[in-house]
C-alpha positions, -999 to +999 in steps of 0.1 A: -602+045+593-606+043+555-602+008+540-597+003+503-620-025+492-597-033+463-568-045+484-553-050+518-530-020+518-531+017+511-504+040+497-498+075+510-481+098+486-490+132+475-487+121+438-500+086+444-530+073+425-560+057+443-544+061+478-560+078+507-545+095+538-552+085+573-560+115+595-538+118+626-554+119+660-552+105+696-547+068+698-552+045+727-518+045+745-518+009+755-534-019+734-533-056+736-502-071+721-509-082+685-492-105+661-485-087+628-490-119+607-524-106+596-553-128+584-578-116+559-614-113+571-638-102+544-625-079+516-596-056+522-596-059+560-566-074+578-571-084+614-541-093+636-547-119+663-533-113+698-502-130+712-482-130+744-447-115+742-420-098+762-421-060+765-394-044+744-379-009+747-358-008+715-345-028+686-319-022+659-313-042+627-280-047+610-268-067+580-283-101+590-285-098+628-306-077+652-305-068+688-331-055+712-335-044+748-364-054+770-380-033+797-360-050+824-328-036+808-317-070+794-300-072+760-309-098+734-294-106+700-302-130+671-294-138+635-260-141+618-230-146+641-200-155+619-180-127+635-194-129+670-217-099+664-243-114+687-220-110+717-226-145+730-190-157+732-192-179+700-198-177+663-230-197+660-261-182+644-293-179+665-328-180+652-344-168+684-334-139+707-306-149+731-296-129+761-262-112+760-246-116+794-266-110+826-265-073+832-297-054+833-286-018+827-286-016+789-300+016+774-294+014+736-280-009+710-267-004+674-262-033+649-239-028+619-231-052+591-212-076+613-205-058+645-226-044+674-222-016+700-244-008+730-246+017+758-255+013+794-278+036+814-247+052+829-233+060+794-206+033+792-198+020+756-193-017+747-187-031+712-182-066+698-180-086+665-159-079+635-131-053+639-110-055+607-115-017+602-114-007+639-152-004+640-152-016+676-132+014+687-110-006+711-076+007+699-070-024+678-083-044+649-089-076+668-125-089+668-143-101+699-173-124+705-183-107+738-190-071+748-157-052+753-148-017+765-119+005+753-092+007+780-092+040+798-122+055+780-137+083+800-163+095+776-200+093+787-222+084+758-257+095+750-264+077+717-246+054+692-251+041+657-234+014+636-231+016+599-215-010+575-181-010+593-182+024+608-195+035+642-204+070+655-217+082+688-227+114+706-216+121+742-236+138+769-218+170+760-232+168+725-198+159+710-197+136+680-171+109+676-167+084+648-143+054+643-138+024+620-138+022+582-131+054+564-127+044+527-149+072+515-146+096+543-174+080+562-158+092+595-160+128+585-125+136+598-111+150+566-092+120+552-097+083+543-076+067+570-094+042+593-095+049+630-094+023+658-106+047+685-132+074+687-122+106+668-140+138+675-159+160+650-168+188+674-198+196+696-233+207+691-247+175+677-282+162+684-285+130+663-263+108+640-271+077+619-247+054+600-255+040+565-235+014+546-207+038+536-220+072+545-232+090+576-257+117+584-263+138+615-283+168+627-270+196+649-288+211+679-299+240+657-316+216+632-289+217+604-285+185+586-251+172+575-240+141+555-205+128+546-189+097+531-198+080+498-220+102+476-230+075+452-265+081+438-267+114+456-270+098+491-255+128+508-282+152+496-258+180+487-267+184+451-242+160+434-228+124+437-194+133+449-181+118+482-173+142+511-145+138+537-161+162+562-197+169+573-214+188+545-247+206+549-277+189+532-293+211+505-322+233+514-331+259+540-353+239+563-345+225+597-344+188+604-355+166+633-336+136+622-319+120+592-315+083+586-287+070+563-295+038+543-275+018+518-271+044+490-299+067+501-311+088+530-344+100+544-352+127+569-380+142+590-382+180+587-390+203+616-425+205+602-428+166+604-427+162+567-409+132+551-381+137+525-357+112+508-328+115+485-301+093+468-303+061+447-338+051+436-335+020+415-362+001+435-383+031+445-365+034+478-370+071+479-408+067+479-414+097+456-439+080+433-451+048+418-430+040+388-405+067+396-369+053+397-351+086+392-323+092+417-322+125+436-292+144+449-312+168+470-340+162+496-373+155+478-407+156+494-423+122+499-453+132+521-466+162+539-484+141+565-473+143+601-444+118+604-426+110+637-397+088+624-381+071+594-355+043+591-336+038+559-323+003+553-309-017+525-327-004+494-360+000+514-372+023+542-400+023+568-415+052+586-442+061+612-469+086+613-473+104+646-503+082+653-482+051+650-493+040+615-465+020+597-455+026+561-427+009+541-414+014+505-387+003+481-372-031+474-394-060+485-379-092+470-377-108+505-409-093+519-390-066+537-418-041+533-441-063+554-472-057+534-480-093+524-462-097+490-428-094+473-436-066+449-414-034+451-432-002+460-423+033+448-444+050+474-451+044+511-474+014+516-492+002+547-510-029+559-544-019+572-558-029+606-524-029+623-521-018+659-499+013+663-462+011+663-437+031+685-404+022+667-392+008+633-358-003+622-350-012+586-321-037+581-304-049+550-332-071+536-356-072+566-372-050+591-382-051+628-405-029+649-420-025+683-457-018+688-469+007+714-479-023+735-442-033+737-445-063+714-417-069+690-422-081+654-400-087+623-405-094+586-385-100+554-354-121+547-347-148+573-319-169+559-298-164+590-326-164+615-326-126+617-363-124+622-359-142+656-389-164+651-372-198+654-367-207+618-351-195+586-382-189+565-389-154+550-420-135+561-439-110+540-458-096+570-448-088+606-445-119+628-442-117+666-409-122+683-408-134+719-380-142+743 
């Protein structure tokens, strides 16, 4: 591993200055759990001490709350709870992960601005929290502080995503449904009328991701689509107009996944390259140091082998295939997790971190799971959204345990 002696982080960008690439390669599959709150040893070397923590399968970050599922199938939520988005039966914030109910068959979870939805291993859908736009998909606009199902729902779900006040999901038959807020066509159903129950957009869908007011998805043949608010070029269709129906992302390449952020989007191509597009006021596209020019079409960020990307609130984080973590964009609350609060216009990493398996970028904070199963969060913490027992911001990953 190359370590820059002049600092504790490296940038990876094909136009970046002074940065160096890490070569991909086999990594140890299981490492000791490590705390991301790195301590500096010598010059430019960050070593992370070990800590004991629960083993986590997945985590998702929302506006100011997060939820995760542990390996035993239990569901835990923490952070802001003014609308009951933690699913705990009340509206009291939590600064540490708190278990939602007692069932042990949760498979995935999606946190929105102030609502949450989750799926069981059998494909049942539950939602809770704010419901003023019908984002819970329960056939009404009444909020709930505990997980609730839509009466008579017979759909079997494979995946789900929660945007600002919009929710979308894909069933086991590859059918895409969306519901909730539709002010800018974020549901993709051809109008701007909110929906209080899942509304179909056809079959043949592989992935979907909800942003603040726009949504993006990829079909089984690798075609990328975005719809909703086009501000800043977030839809990647060559202009800044909004779209009421799924519209193909510009370019001829196939996509593995696309992540919708606040006013931007990022995607991984079939060749494992990273692209971003949309608003770039804080360098959230990662296309170059000092570059704040917005883009309305996908623009290459890095030709390295990327496995995933998560676009959040004016910042994004992504993973190399070897588990190396990079973040870029706005950093006023430390949401990049690189030890400071300076914005970055190109992907930046903290050296000597153990590899990661999953990252989720929230509004002003981020969380991730290491390959060891340890959960860590960093960035804004005013509502306890980092899950570390206090409300102090962190500029580097800090371990979360439940």
